[in-house]
Rosetta silent file (secondary structure, phi, psi, omega in degrees, C-alpha in Angstrom):
SEQUENCE: MSTVVERDPQLEPAAGPVGIRAAEVTITERAAWKSDGFLALGIAVALGALGLWGFITAESSESVVAGVLGGVAYVVMVIILASLTVVQPGQTQVVQFFGRYVGTVRKTGLLWLLPFTTHKKVSIRVQNFETAHMKVNDSTGNPVEIAAIVVWQVADTAKATFAVEDYAEFVRVQSEAAVRHVAGAYPYDASDDAESLRGSTDQVSLELAHEVAARVVVAGLEILEVRISHLAYSPEIAQAMLQRQQAAAVVAARSRIVEGAVGMVQMALEQLSREQIVELDEERKAVMVSNLLVVLCGDSRATPVVNTGTLYQ
SCORE:     score description
SCORE:     0.000 S_00000001
   1 L     0.000  120.972 -179.563   23.181   -1.502   36.949 S_00000001
   2 L   -84.385  145.420 -178.932   20.059   -0.442   35.182 S_00000001
   3 L  -114.703  128.603  179.106   17.133    1.253   36.927 S_00000001
   4 L   -90.294  123.140 -178.395   13.493    0.694   35.835 S_00000001
   5 L  -101.671  123.280  178.763   11.542    3.907   36.030 S_00000001
   6 L   -90.956  131.906  178.921    7.808    3.456   36.563 S_00000001
   7 L  -104.333  145.318  177.543    5.562    6.018   34.968 S_00000001
   8 L   -79.998  120.624 -179.694    2.223    7.176   36.193 S_00000001
   9 H   -56.419  -30.266  179.740   -0.461    6.391   33.598 S_00000001
  10 H   -68.564  -24.416 -179.440   -2.227    9.591   34.503 S_00000001
  11 H   -86.898   -7.734 -176.948    0.785   11.619   33.472 S_00000001
  12 L   -74.628  144.885  179.814    1.027    9.943   30.004 S_00000001
  13 L   -67.156  138.575 -179.631   -0.133   12.185   27.125 S_00000001
  14 L   -77.180  146.090  179.272   -3.577   11.371   25.877 S_00000001
  15 L   -75.432  144.626 -179.621   -4.037   10.209   22.271 S_00000001
  16 L   138.515 -173.894  178.846   -5.710   12.626   19.956 S_00000001
  17 L   -59.157  143.095  178.836   -5.186   16.013   18.380 S_00000001
  18 L  -106.305  129.979  178.096   -2.435   18.116   19.992 S_00000001
  19 L   138.425  169.346 -175.387   -3.135   21.771   20.580 S_00000001
  20 L   -76.034  -43.477 -175.837   -5.401   24.105   22.427 S_00000001
  21 L  -111.958   10.644  179.468   -8.163   24.299   19.838 S_00000001
  22 L   -65.233  133.836  179.787   -7.438   21.129   17.856 S_00000001
  23 L  -146.681  151.446 -177.634  -10.527   19.046   17.230 S_00000001
  24 L  -103.755  137.254  178.554  -11.361   16.056   15.070 S_00000001
  25 L   -74.122  125.044 -174.227  -14.362   16.111   12.694 S_00000001
  26 L  -108.801   20.335  178.437  -16.739   13.404   13.890 S_00000001
  27 L   -72.741  134.159  172.916  -19.222   13.419   10.976 S_00000001
  28 L  -116.384  160.397 -175.159  -19.980    9.928    9.649 S_00000001
  29 L   -74.318  140.810  172.536  -21.740    8.897    6.497 S_00000001
  30 L  -142.180  165.463 -175.146  -25.477    8.399    6.438 S_00000001
  31 E   -81.985  140.489  176.565  -27.995    7.894    3.647 S_00000001
  32 L   -95.648  157.458  179.339  -29.667   10.974    2.147 S_00000001
  33 L   -72.218  140.857 -179.896  -33.284   11.170    1.033 S_00000001
  34 E  -152.705  161.411  177.622  -33.813   10.288   -2.599 S_00000001
  35 E  -146.611  171.473 -179.861  -36.571    9.281   -5.014 S_00000001
  36 E   -63.904  128.849 -177.828  -36.940    8.039   -8.481 S_00000001
  37 H   -70.772  -32.983 -178.631  -35.807   10.662  -10.959 S_00000001
  38 H   -71.792  -30.488  172.367  -38.174    9.612  -13.689 S_00000001
  39 H   -64.290  -43.686  176.541  -41.108   10.130  -11.326 S_00000001
  40 H   -62.458  -36.764  179.630  -39.885   13.678  -10.617 S_00000001
  41 H   -65.177  -40.830  176.193  -39.422   14.195  -14.373 S_00000001
  42 H   -62.563  -42.846  179.362  -43.038   13.126  -14.966 S_00000001
  43 H   -64.393  -38.698  177.894  -44.285   15.464  -12.243 S_00000001
  44 H   -63.213  -40.434  177.126  -42.232   18.305  -13.781 S_00000001
  45 H   -65.440  -40.678  176.879  -43.794   17.675  -17.185 S_00000001
  46 H   -62.272  -42.416  176.937  -47.232   17.655  -15.652 S_00000001
  47 H   -64.373  -34.887  176.922  -46.542   20.913  -13.855 S_00000001
  48 H   -63.241  -43.710  177.641  -45.233   22.404  -17.097 S_00000001
  49 H   -66.583  -37.398  175.565  -48.466   21.488  -18.837 S_00000001
  50 H   -60.857  -44.659 -179.752  -50.437   22.860  -15.886 S_00000001
  51 H   -64.644  -41.068  178.913  -48.508   26.138  -16.036 S_00000001
  52 H   -62.680  -40.730  177.825  -49.043   26.421  -19.804 S_00000001
  53 H   -63.513  -41.973 -177.978  -52.782   25.851  -19.333 S_00000001
  54 H   -63.464  -41.546 -178.198  -52.905   28.438  -16.542 S_00000001
  55 H   -73.187  -34.418  177.363  -51.198   31.091  -18.718 S_00000001
  56 H   -67.484  -44.359 -179.613  -53.410   30.378  -21.703 S_00000001
  57 H   -63.548  -42.096 -177.365  -56.558   30.497  -19.535 S_00000001
  58 H   -66.290  -32.105 -178.409  -55.431   33.729  -17.866 S_00000001
  59 H   -77.142  -36.182 -179.121  -54.775   35.404  -21.257 S_00000001
  60 H   -75.812  -43.296 -177.370  -58.057   34.328  -22.756 S_00000001
  61 H  -106.663    4.216 -177.272  -60.382   34.953  -19.769 S_00000001
  62 L    50.268   43.348 -179.900  -58.155   37.432  -17.900 S_00000001
  63 L   -90.041  118.742  178.994  -58.368   35.205  -14.866 S_00000001
  64 H   -67.649  -37.471 -176.613  -55.836   36.198  -12.143 S_00000001
  65 H   -65.097  -39.904 -179.096  -56.144   32.883  -10.352 S_00000001
  66 H   -68.695  -35.349  178.561  -55.244   30.894  -13.473 S_00000001
  67 H   -71.324  -35.174  176.537  -52.198   33.107  -14.060 S_00000001
  68 H   -68.895  -42.328  179.382  -51.006   32.731  -10.461 S_00000001
  69 H   -61.843  -40.763  175.612  -51.543   28.941  -10.709 S_00000001
  70 H   -61.559  -44.613  176.926  -49.485   28.825  -13.895 S_00000001
  71 H   -59.113  -45.777  179.055  -46.706   30.799  -12.313 S_00000001
  72 H   -61.843  -41.906 -179.887  -46.587   28.599   -9.251 S_00000001
  73 H   -60.135  -42.124  178.523  -46.600   25.486  -11.437 S_00000001
  74 H   -68.114  -38.357  177.678  -43.634   26.759  -13.366 S_00000001
  75 H   -64.824  -44.107  175.341  -41.665   27.693  -10.262 S_00000001
  76 H   -60.479  -41.792  176.325  -42.270   24.237   -8.769 S_00000001
  77 H   -57.658  -43.085 -178.680  -41.277   22.640  -12.080 S_00000001
  78 H   -66.797  -41.578  178.827  -37.966   24.554  -12.073 S_00000001
  79 H   -59.451  -44.500 -179.441  -37.300   23.553   -8.467 S_00000001
  80 H   -65.375  -44.497 -179.292  -37.963   19.881   -9.238 S_00000001
  81 H   -65.318  -34.776  176.078  -35.750   19.920  -12.356 S_00000001
  82 H   -71.060  -15.078  179.995  -32.943   21.553  -10.394 S_00000001
  83 L   -90.703   -5.788  178.988  -33.165   18.776   -7.801 S_00000001
  84 E   -77.009  143.400  179.122  -32.511   16.101  -10.394 S_00000001
  85 E  -149.341  154.361  176.807  -29.063   14.518  -10.537 S_00000001
  86 E  -112.902  123.743  179.419  -27.362   11.620  -12.234 S_00000001
  87 E  -108.173  117.845 -177.357  -25.158    9.255  -10.186 S_00000001
  88 L   -86.628  158.491  174.652  -22.757    7.077  -12.253 S_00000001
  89 L   -60.416  136.643 -176.661  -21.500    3.672  -11.107 S_00000001
  90 L    81.116    6.331  178.503  -18.551    4.055   -8.739 S_00000001
  91 E  -122.920  155.771  175.251  -19.575    7.618   -7.845 S_00000001
  92 E  -133.014  167.114  178.423  -21.532    9.070   -4.927 S_00000001
  93 E  -121.781  116.766  171.456  -23.204   12.387   -4.202 S_00000001
  94 E   -90.621  118.415 -171.384  -22.529   14.160   -0.899 S_00000001
  95 E  -100.077  130.880  174.900  -25.644   16.320   -0.234 S_00000001
  96 E  -126.481  142.078  176.261  -25.497   19.587    1.786 S_00000001
  97 E  -115.416   99.087 -179.216  -28.345   21.866    2.731 S_00000001
  98 L    53.946   48.090  174.587  -27.009   25.410    3.200 S_00000001
  99 L    90.886  -17.406  177.400  -23.711   24.008    4.567 S_00000001
 100 E   -88.759  138.150 -179.791  -25.200   21.246    6.737 S_00000001
 101 E   -74.621  121.942  178.242  -24.439   17.638    5.774 S_00000001
 102 E   -93.033  -45.293 -179.091  -27.674   15.891    4.833 S_00000001
 103 E   163.952 -175.164 -173.824  -26.364   12.509    3.670 S_00000001
 104 E  -125.948  134.345  177.874  -24.713   10.581    0.891 S_00000001
 105 E  -104.664  120.575  177.500  -26.426    9.026   -2.166 S_00000001
 106 L  -104.556  -19.703 -179.494  -24.842    5.795   -3.393 S_00000001
 107 L   -65.063  139.545  179.746  -27.717    4.607   -5.624 S_00000001
 108 L   -98.559  157.967  177.583  -26.902    5.057   -9.318 S_00000001
 109 E   114.625 -165.285  179.783  -29.074    6.431  -12.061 S_00000001
 110 E   -86.261  120.430 -172.747  -31.380    9.458  -12.390 S_00000001
 111 E  -126.617  152.591  174.414  -32.412   10.529   -8.879 S_00000001
 112 E  -108.221  113.347 -178.362  -34.555   13.195   -7.270 S_00000001
 113 E  -105.911  175.592 -179.564  -32.922   14.770   -4.252 S_00000001
 114 L   -59.618  141.479  175.857  -33.990   17.413   -1.739 S_00000001
 115 L   -70.274  162.566  178.404  -34.447   20.843   -3.279 S_00000001
 116 L    58.671   28.043  177.518  -32.130   23.707   -2.506 S_00000001
 117 L  -116.466  156.134  175.732  -29.216   21.398   -1.780 S_00000001
 118 E   -99.437  147.261 -177.386  -25.691   21.221   -3.181 S_00000001
 119 E  -124.138  131.570  179.052  -24.158   18.015   -4.430 S_00000001
 120 E  -122.525  127.030 -179.245  -20.478   17.111   -4.430 S_00000001
 121 E   -78.541  131.661  175.540  -19.263   14.061   -6.351 S_00000001
 122 E  -129.255  121.625 -178.884  -16.990   11.648   -4.425 S_00000001
 123 E   -80.439  133.704  175.347  -15.549    8.643   -6.205 S_00000001
 124 L  -111.465   20.565  175.391  -15.562    5.270   -4.398 S_00000001
 125 L   -75.672  152.885  176.763  -13.634    3.524   -7.153 S_00000001
 126 L   -67.539  128.191 -179.032  -10.425    1.707   -6.295 S_00000001
 127 E  -126.638  161.138  176.913   -7.434    3.995   -6.849 S_00000001
 128 E  -147.730  160.024  175.060   -3.672    3.508   -6.604 S_00000001
 129 E  -158.309  164.265  178.994   -0.514    5.437   -6.795 S_00000001
 130 E  -110.833  129.853  176.154    3.275    4.939   -6.328 S_00000001
 131 L   -68.578  164.379  177.534    5.099    6.893   -3.717 S_00000001
 132 L   -67.244  157.151  173.839    8.260    8.835   -4.566 S_00000001
 133 L   -72.744  104.373 -173.374   11.562    7.044   -4.487 S_00000001
 134 E  -103.302  144.813  174.566   12.576    8.049   -1.017 S_00000001
 135 E   -96.805  115.772 -179.556   16.005    7.792    0.648 S_00000001
 136 E  -128.164  166.680  174.453   15.762    6.416    4.177 S_00000001
 137 E  -103.576  132.155  176.867   18.089    4.776    6.656 S_00000001
 138 L   -74.788 -173.490 -176.378   17.426    1.181    7.589 S_00000001
 139 L   -65.401  -22.209  179.934   17.782   -0.212   11.115 S_00000001
 140 L   -93.437   -1.741  179.186   21.538   -0.576   10.642 S_00000001
 141 L    92.634    1.374  179.789   21.994    2.999    9.412 S_00000001
 142 L   -81.612  136.769 -179.769   22.578    2.219    5.752 S_00000001
 143 E   -76.470  126.593  176.760   20.889    4.597    3.290 S_00000001
 144 E  -125.774  158.797  173.704   18.457    2.830    1.023 S_00000001
 145 E  -106.307  133.155 -176.965   16.006    3.878   -1.662 S_00000001
 146 E  -145.294  149.854  175.658   12.486    2.589   -1.350 S_00000001
 147 E  -150.953  153.968 -176.059    9.060    3.139   -2.907 S_00000001
 148 E  -139.155  154.084  177.013    5.661    1.504   -2.583 S_00000001
 149 E  -104.283  123.570 -177.708    2.441    1.098   -4.485 S_00000001
 150 E  -112.937  127.773  179.657   -0.673    1.887   -2.414 S_00000001
 151 E  -110.788  120.798 -171.999   -4.123    0.690   -3.379 S_00000001
 152 E  -139.874  170.230 -178.481   -6.918    2.562   -1.594 S_00000001
 153 E  -157.776  148.290  178.192  -10.574    3.417   -1.690 S_00000001
 154 E   -77.347  122.738  179.207  -12.977    5.868   -0.066 S_00000001
 155 L  -101.898  -38.676  179.016  -15.018    4.058    2.540 S_00000001
 156 L  -121.275  106.146 -173.113  -16.744    6.964    4.372 S_00000001
 157 H   -71.803  -25.881  179.975  -17.603    9.808    1.955 S_00000001
 158 H   -67.071  -52.955  179.755  -18.562   12.171    4.860 S_00000001
 159 H   -64.172  -36.704  178.813  -15.145   11.946    6.523 S_00000001
 160 H   -64.359  -30.108 -177.855  -13.347   12.115    3.179 S_00000001
 161 H   -83.806  -45.610 -169.845  -15.202   15.326    2.407 S_00000001
 162 H  -105.830  -21.371 -174.308  -15.258   17.150    5.741 S_00000001
 163 L   -80.362  -33.331 -178.938  -12.492   15.644    7.916 S_00000001
 164 L  -127.003  162.226 -178.566   -9.584   16.559    5.674 S_00000001
 165 L   -74.329  -46.660 -179.288   -8.920   19.282    3.100 S_00000001
 166 L  -142.910  102.292 -173.554   -7.843   16.991    0.244 S_00000001
 167 H   -67.873  -27.334  177.585   -8.079   13.256    0.932 S_00000001
 168 H   -68.433  -42.794  172.528   -6.127   12.218   -2.172 S_00000001
 169 H   -65.887  -34.286 -178.609   -3.155   14.359   -1.073 S_00000001
 170 H   -64.375  -47.912 -179.535   -3.667   13.261    2.481 S_00000001
 171 H   -67.433  -27.823  178.691   -3.301    9.535    1.736 S_00000001
 172 H   -69.820  -46.514 -178.949   -0.265   10.243   -0.439 S_00000001
 173 H   -68.669  -42.426 -179.389    1.607   12.153    2.288 S_00000001
 174 H   -69.258  -30.724  175.385    0.675    9.712    5.027 S_00000001
 175 H   -66.147  -42.603  176.391    1.742    6.753    2.902 S_00000001
 176 H   -63.144  -37.907  176.819    5.190    8.256    2.392 S_00000001
 177 H   -66.044  -39.041  176.834    5.463    8.830    6.133 S_00000001
 178 H   -65.352  -41.646 -178.712    4.439    5.224    6.864 S_00000001
 179 H   -62.746  -42.429  179.362    6.995    3.868    4.344 S_00000001
 180 H   -64.187  -41.617 -178.630    9.752    5.864    6.035 S_00000001
 181 H   -64.515  -46.464 -176.312    8.725    4.685    9.472 S_00000001
 182 H   -74.441  -38.084 -178.627    8.513    0.959    8.587 S_00000001
 183 H   -66.131  -26.710  177.279   11.659    0.944    6.456 S_00000001
 184 L   -76.747   -6.804 -178.670   13.679    2.296    9.368 S_00000001
 185 L   -96.585   -5.070 -179.451   12.642   -0.690   11.520 S_00000001
 186 L  -128.787  149.438  170.389   14.227   -3.361    9.334 S_00000001
 187 L   -78.566  156.437 -178.442   17.655   -3.900    7.891 S_00000001
 188 L   -61.923  -46.592 -178.101   18.019   -3.988    4.122 S_00000001
 189 L  -141.451  151.289  177.249   19.479   -7.519    4.139 S_00000001
 190 L  -130.357  135.913 -176.387   20.211  -10.104    6.832 S_00000001
 191 L   -69.370  -38.906 -179.984   22.863  -12.822    6.654 S_00000001
 192 L   -96.249 -155.038 -176.178   20.807  -15.277    8.713 S_00000001
 193 L   -87.502   18.195 -179.261   17.035  -15.960    8.769 S_00000001
 194 L   -72.270  157.880 -177.692   16.283  -12.599   10.457 S_00000001
 195 L   -70.568  139.160 -179.352   13.555  -10.344    9.059 S_00000001
 196 L  -150.813  165.809  178.848   14.756   -7.794    6.430 S_00000001
 197 L   -65.364  -38.661 -176.787   13.368   -5.524    3.765 S_00000001
 198 L   -84.116  -32.805 -178.574   14.622   -7.702    0.976 S_00000001
 199 L   -91.421  -20.011 -178.026   13.987  -11.125    2.526 S_00000001
 200 L  -121.188   56.436 -172.859   10.657  -10.486    4.230 S_00000001
 201 H   -63.479  -44.479 -176.291    8.797   -8.541    1.521 S_00000001
 202 H   -66.655  -39.826  177.954    5.366   -9.979    2.335 S_00000001
 203 H   -65.320  -44.990  178.779    5.650   -9.224    6.007 S_00000001
 204 H   -62.605  -40.090  178.859    6.930   -5.715    5.413 S_00000001
 205 H   -64.578  -39.641  177.935    4.151   -5.055    2.926 S_00000001
 206 H   -64.430  -43.092  178.672    1.503   -6.230    5.434 S_00000001
 207 H   -66.171  -34.094  175.020    2.948   -4.012    8.161 S_00000001
 208 H   -61.203  -42.003 -178.072    2.998   -1.166    5.679 S_00000001
 209 H   -62.022  -46.657 -179.754   -0.691   -1.718    4.882 S_00000001
 210 H   -62.195  -39.869 -179.255   -1.599   -1.644    8.607 S_00000001
 211 H   -65.488  -48.158  177.944    0.530    1.451    9.204 S_00000001
 212 H   -61.666  -41.553 -177.323   -1.023    3.391    6.326 S_00000001
 213 H   -63.653  -38.553 -179.431   -4.520    2.286    7.258 S_00000001
 214 H   -67.761  -31.737 -178.356   -4.058    3.490   10.862 S_00000001
 215 H   -79.690  -29.942 -172.481   -2.942    6.909    9.562 S_00000001
 216 H  -107.233    8.085  179.851   -5.718    7.538    7.040 S_00000001
 217 H   -68.598  -24.618  179.504   -8.717    6.130    8.977 S_00000001
 218 H   -69.179  -19.602  178.552   -9.485    9.639   10.162 S_00000001
 219 H   -99.001    9.897  175.002  -10.258   10.610    6.549 S_00000001
 220 L    70.281   28.694 -178.677  -12.633    7.622    6.026 S_00000001
 221 E  -104.075  149.491 -179.110  -10.225    5.892    3.625 S_00000001
 222 E  -120.394  129.641  177.083   -9.602    2.119    3.334 S_00000001
 223 E   -93.709  121.979 -178.610   -6.298    0.629    2.349 S_00000001
 224 E   -89.255  -36.513 -177.613   -6.623   -2.491    0.196 S_00000001
 225 E  -165.823  144.383  173.386   -2.983   -3.272   -0.439 S_00000001
 226 E  -132.978  126.321  179.659    0.523   -1.879   -0.073 S_00000001
 227 E  -130.700  140.603  177.994    3.423   -3.425   -2.010 S_00000001
 228 E   -72.744  121.003 -177.425    7.084   -2.451   -2.210 S_00000001
 229 E  -103.802  -19.751 -178.837    7.832   -1.435   -5.854 S_00000001
 230 E  -146.282  132.256  178.749   11.424   -0.282   -5.560 S_00000001
 231 E  -152.727  117.356 -179.256   14.156   -1.278   -3.129 S_00000001
 232 E  -160.078  160.202  175.335   17.880   -0.635   -3.526 S_00000001
 233 E   -72.893  155.526  177.745   20.887    0.683   -1.780 S_00000001
 234 L   -67.264  151.846 -176.826   21.644    4.371   -2.294 S_00000001
 235 H   -56.475  -30.382 -176.570   24.123    5.127   -5.065 S_00000001
 236 H   -67.931  -24.816  179.840   26.845    6.278   -2.652 S_00000001
 237 H  -122.273    6.968 -175.091   27.114    2.860   -1.044 S_00000001
 238 H   -65.108  -42.729 -177.974   25.710    0.608   -3.735 S_00000001
 239 H   -62.894  -46.404 -177.505   29.212   -0.366   -5.096 S_00000001
 240 H   -64.667  -42.128 -179.920   30.530   -1.228   -1.606 S_00000001
 241 H   -70.421  -29.442  176.552   27.425   -3.292   -0.722 S_00000001
 242 H   -68.288  -36.956  177.865   27.628   -5.069   -4.043 S_00000001
 243 H   -70.302  -36.978  176.231   31.246   -6.106   -3.297 S_00000001
 244 H   -62.976  -40.683  178.262   30.100   -7.291    0.130 S_00000001
 245 H   -68.358  -37.563  176.165   27.320   -9.370   -1.380 S_00000001
 246 H   -63.364  -41.029 -179.997   29.758  -10.824   -3.940 S_00000001
 247 H   -63.084  -46.097 -178.489   32.213  -11.719   -1.159 S_00000001
 248 H   -63.619  -37.598 -179.310   29.475  -13.374    0.866 S_00000001
 249 H   -67.339  -37.976  177.634   28.320  -15.313   -2.241 S_00000001
 250 H   -63.558  -46.972 -177.477   31.956  -16.443   -2.892 S_00000001
 251 H   -63.777  -42.506  179.729   32.414  -17.574    0.707 S_00000001
 252 H   -67.081  -37.541  179.363   29.112  -19.496    0.648 S_00000001
 253 H   -69.216  -39.666  177.911   30.035  -21.188   -2.709 S_00000001
 254 H   -65.346  -36.049  176.492   33.488  -22.086   -1.384 S_00000001
 255 H   -64.344  -40.655  179.975   31.966  -23.648    1.730 S_00000001
 256 H   -67.534  -39.669  179.581   29.666  -25.849   -0.393 S_00000001
 257 H   -62.803  -48.010 -179.881   32.665  -26.847   -2.604 S_00000001
 258 H   -62.578  -39.510 -178.912   34.848  -27.761    0.351 S_00000001
 259 H   -64.078  -41.970  178.415   32.016  -29.683    1.960 S_00000001
 260 H   -69.763  -39.195  178.115   31.446  -31.705   -1.188 S_00000001
 261 H   -62.340  -41.705  176.750   35.167  -32.277   -1.755 S_00000001
 262 H   -59.996  -41.807  178.980   35.679  -33.658    1.767 S_00000001
 263 H   -64.842  -40.488  178.065   32.781  -36.036    1.181 S_00000001
 264 H   -65.439  -42.565  177.728   34.253  -37.279   -2.113 S_00000001
 265 H   -61.906  -45.205  179.634   37.701  -37.802   -0.543 S_00000001
 266 H   -59.442  -42.226  177.534   36.182  -39.702    2.303 S_00000001
 267 H   -63.801  -41.860 -176.471   34.208  -41.912   -0.123 S_00000001
 268 H   -65.805  -47.775  177.639   37.307  -42.559   -2.218 S_00000001
 269 H   -58.627  -42.002 -178.715   39.420  -43.624    0.827 S_00000001
 270 H   -67.650  -40.297  179.659   36.630  -45.904    2.118 S_00000001
 271 H   -67.303  -41.566  178.030   36.179  -47.559   -1.273 S_00000001
 272 H   -62.309  -40.340 -178.702   39.952  -48.132   -1.727 S_00000001
 273 H   -73.299  -37.131 -175.804   40.185  -49.659    1.748 S_00000001
 274 H   -71.420  -37.069  179.737   37.049  -51.766    1.318 S_00000001
 275 L   -93.507    3.459  176.412   38.042  -53.283   -2.044 S_00000001
 276 L    48.164   49.728  178.747   41.738  -53.605   -1.018 S_00000001
 277 L   -77.354  -41.749 -179.322   42.999  -52.027   -4.159 S_00000001
 278 L  -151.089  145.048  177.697   46.034  -50.546   -2.470 S_00000001
 279 L   -94.304  124.967 -175.075   47.384  -50.398    1.045 S_00000001
 280 L  -121.265  127.598  169.984   47.995  -46.783    2.184 S_00000001
 281 L   -80.494 -175.827 -174.130   49.730  -45.742    5.385 S_00000001
 282 H   -67.755  -37.314 -175.062   48.876  -42.488    7.102 S_00000001
 283 H   -68.318  -43.059  179.720   51.500  -40.474    5.182 S_00000001
 284 H   -65.638  -39.048  177.064   50.258  -41.740    1.780 S_00000001
 285 H   -60.314  -41.177 -179.388   46.607  -41.043    2.855 S_00000001
 286 H   -65.157  -41.261 -176.174   47.620  -37.474    3.766 S_00000001
 287 H   -67.271  -42.650 -179.131   49.322  -36.939    0.374 S_00000001
 288 H   -64.271  -39.929  179.074   46.247  -38.415   -1.445 S_00000001
 289 H   -65.135  -42.129 -179.849   43.862  -36.217    0.560 S_00000001
 290 H   -62.762  -45.831  179.116   45.937  -33.203   -0.255 S_00000001
 291 H   -66.640  -41.466  178.410   46.041  -33.920   -3.968 S_00000001
 292 H   -65.265  -39.302  179.009   42.343  -34.626   -4.208 S_00000001
 293 H   -66.334  -38.397  178.120   41.372  -31.476   -2.359 S_00000001
 294 H   -63.727  -41.414 -178.945   43.626  -29.391   -4.629 S_00000001
 295 H   -67.688  -45.144 -173.014   41.992  -30.985   -7.679 S_00000001
 296 H   -77.670  -34.710 -176.461   38.415  -30.719   -6.450 S_00000001
 297 H   -93.702  -10.434 -174.752   38.647  -27.235   -4.884 S_00000001
 298 L   -76.421  150.933  179.944   40.889  -25.512   -7.435 S_00000001
 299 L   -79.275  -31.308 -179.660   39.489  -22.944   -9.857 S_00000001
 300 L  -103.987  164.374 -179.337   41.661  -24.075  -12.813 S_00000001
 301 L   -67.725  134.057 -179.266   42.113  -27.472  -14.335 S_00000001
 302 L   -73.930  140.512  177.151   44.712  -29.625  -12.522 S_00000001
 303 L  -102.533  111.463 -177.567   47.844  -30.684  -14.460 S_00000001
 304 L   -66.672  142.008  178.466   48.768  -34.277  -13.639 S_00000001
 305 L  -122.401  120.286 -178.178   52.403  -35.107  -12.785 S_00000001
 306 L   -85.843  120.552  178.890   53.538  -38.725  -13.156 S_00000001
 307 L   -95.324  111.258  179.260   55.785  -39.747  -10.320 S_00000001
 308 L   -89.000   -5.908  178.509   58.098  -42.592  -11.590 S_00000001
 309 L   -99.258 -145.727  178.241   59.857  -42.967   -8.299 S_00000001
 310 L  -115.132  167.298 -177.683   58.539  -43.566   -4.830 S_00000001
 311 L   -65.750  -23.615 -171.665   56.801  -41.293   -2.384 S_00000001
 312 L   -98.762   -0.737  177.393   59.874  -41.190   -0.164 S_00000001
 313 L   -88.785    0.000    0.000   62.385  -40.100   -2.810 S_00000001
């Protein structure tokens, strides 16, 4: 007799980081200030011309104000030129101001960003990789080799930069963990219409995609597709499983052959009786059925034997 144990929801462990000082980075992506880079380039050229004029005027007329103005113009010009950056298609710039996250620039081209900021390139292009060929146990305990192709993309550049140390390695490790977890929930093959790794590839791939997506959402990554690329029994049991599959195929083929042979014998007896070609008693029918089944179900060609006597001799 089984006993159902009711658990207090307040005693259940809360979801989230485990540990005394564990904490999750909650920074989310936002847009950073930006302006047209060609406008900043024009202002820098104008400041350069102003600085040159100031230095020439200061040297000719020994004016301190003109010299200071020229020096300030050159300093501002250098600051503006240092704030220029080029963003290529499929790339973003994560902007930081003395360690503080300012925002992300997704607009492409020559841009003018805030001065005294650092820029880190983060690709938002679609990427893919194939996991290692891992040996796992399926739901029945059989060791199988499995690998999957994961197609992913950075969705939140702030989380990808600050929430994890290396988001590319993070998605790779989490994908392998998800493949191991999902592969252990299904049998490699099922004799009936039950779900299996080999027979329900689309469903297993969809579950894999959801599993990987749930694991890498903390890093701001988006999973586009997960597909099984390699699936086989482990070498130590591959030969035995192949023999079992061959035996199952032989049994299934024999069943179809016997089913067809019985139908043909039945049709032959009905046609002989309907057209009254010959009168057969039960014993002659049994002999005829036996001979037809041997001919139809045998692997080799039947050798006919002419009986010149009677059935009862």
